[in-house]
C-alpha positions as CSV (number, residue, x, y, z in Angstrom):
1,X,6.0,-20.8,-12.6
2,X,4.3,-24.0,-13.9
3,X,6.0,-26.3,-16.5
4,X,3.4,-24.8,-19.1
5,X,4.5,-21.5,-18.8
6,X,8.1,-22.3,-18.7
7,X,7.9,-24.5,-22.0
8,X,5.6,-22.3,-24.1
9,X,5.7,-18.8,-22.6
10,X,7.8,-16.0,-24.3
11,X,10.5,-13.9,-22.5
12,X,7.7,-11.1,-22.3
13,X,5.3,-13.3,-20.6
14,X,7.8,-14.3,-18.1
15,X,8.9,-10.5,-17.7
16,X,5.1,-9.7,-17.0
17,X,4.4,-12.7,-14.6
18,X,7.6,-11.6,-12.5
19,X,6.3,-8.1,-12.4
20,X,2.8,-9.2,-11.4
21,X,4.2,-11.9,-8.7
22,X,6.4,-8.8,-7.1
23,X,3.9,-6.2,-7.6
24,X,1.2,-8.3,-5.1
25,X,4.1,-9.5,-2.8
26,X,3.1,-7.4,-0.1
27,X,-0.4,-7.5,-0.3
28,X,0.3,-11.2,-0.1
29,X,2.5,-10.9,3.1
30,X,-0.1,-8.6,4.9
31,X,-2.8,-10.9,4.0
32,X,-0.8,-13.6,5.7
33,X,-0.1,-11.6,8.8
34,X,-3.7,-11.1,9.2
35,X,-4.2,-14.7,9.2
36,X,-2.0,-15.4,11.7
37,X,-3.2,-12.7,14.0
38,X,-6.5,-14.1,13.6
39,X,-5.3,-17.3,14.3
40,X,-3.7,-16.5,17.7
41,X,-7.0,-14.5,18.8
42,X,-9.2,-17.7,17.6
43,X,-6.5,-20.0,19.6
44,X,-6.9,-17.4,22.9
45,X,-10.6,-17.5,22.3
46,X,-11.0,-21.1,22.2
47,X,-8.5,-21.9,25.2
48,X,-10.6,-19.2,27.3
49,X,-14.0,-20.8,26.2
50,X,-12.9,-24.5,27.0
51,X,-10.9,-23.6,30.1
52,X,-7.6,-25.3,28.7
53,X,-4.3,-24.0,29.8
54,X,-2.5,-21.0,28.2
55,X,0.2,-21.6,25.9
56,X,3.6,-20.9,27.0
57,X,3.7,-16.8,27.6
58,X,7.1,-16.7,26.0
59,X,6.5,-18.8,22.9
60,X,3.2,-16.5,22.2
61,X,5.3,-13.4,22.6
62,X,7.9,-14.6,20.0
63,X,5.4,-15.7,17.5
64,X,3.9,-11.9,17.9
65,X,7.6,-10.8,17.4
66,X,7.9,-12.4,14.5
67,X,4.6,-10.8,12.9
68,X,6.2,-7.6,13.9
69,X,9.3,-8.0,11.7
70,X,8.0,-8.2,8.2
71,X,9.2,-9.6,5.2
72,X,12.8,-9.5,4.4
73,X,13.8,-10.7,0.9
74,X,16.7,-12.8,1.4
75,X,16.1,-14.3,5.0
76,X,17.3,-13.6,7.9
77,X,20.8,-14.7,10.1
78,X,20.8,-17.0,12.4
79,X,23.7,-15.5,14.4
80,X,25.2,-11.7,14.1
81,X,28.2,-11.6,11.6
82,X,31.0,-11.0,14.0
83,X,32.5,-7.6,14.0
84,X,35.5,-6.9,11.3
85,X,38.3,-5.1,12.6
86,X,39.6,-2.0,11.3
87,X,42.6,-2.0,9.5
88,X,45.2,-0.9,11.2
89,X,43.4,-1.4,14.8
90,X,45.0,-4.2,17.3
91,X,42.6,-6.7,16.1
92,X,44.7,-7.0,12.7
93,X,47.8,-9.8,12.4
94,X,50.1,-10.0,9.6
């Protein structure tokens, strides 16, 4: 929200803007994904056209996997959490 809205808008207007933002969130995500796929296609075409060496296939694969993941609210964990031992198991110390 911009400063004008924060300063002068009523709570109802804030709620309406928030609802609109969340309603169009998936549409914006699809548009970003479409643009990213188009960018990868264009890069591949230009590299073939101008005989530029291809990028590292592993890097390209990571970018494509990232596009397949989809949107997650709250981000992604960098490392998986360690397993929590069940009560009464050998891993529990007192």
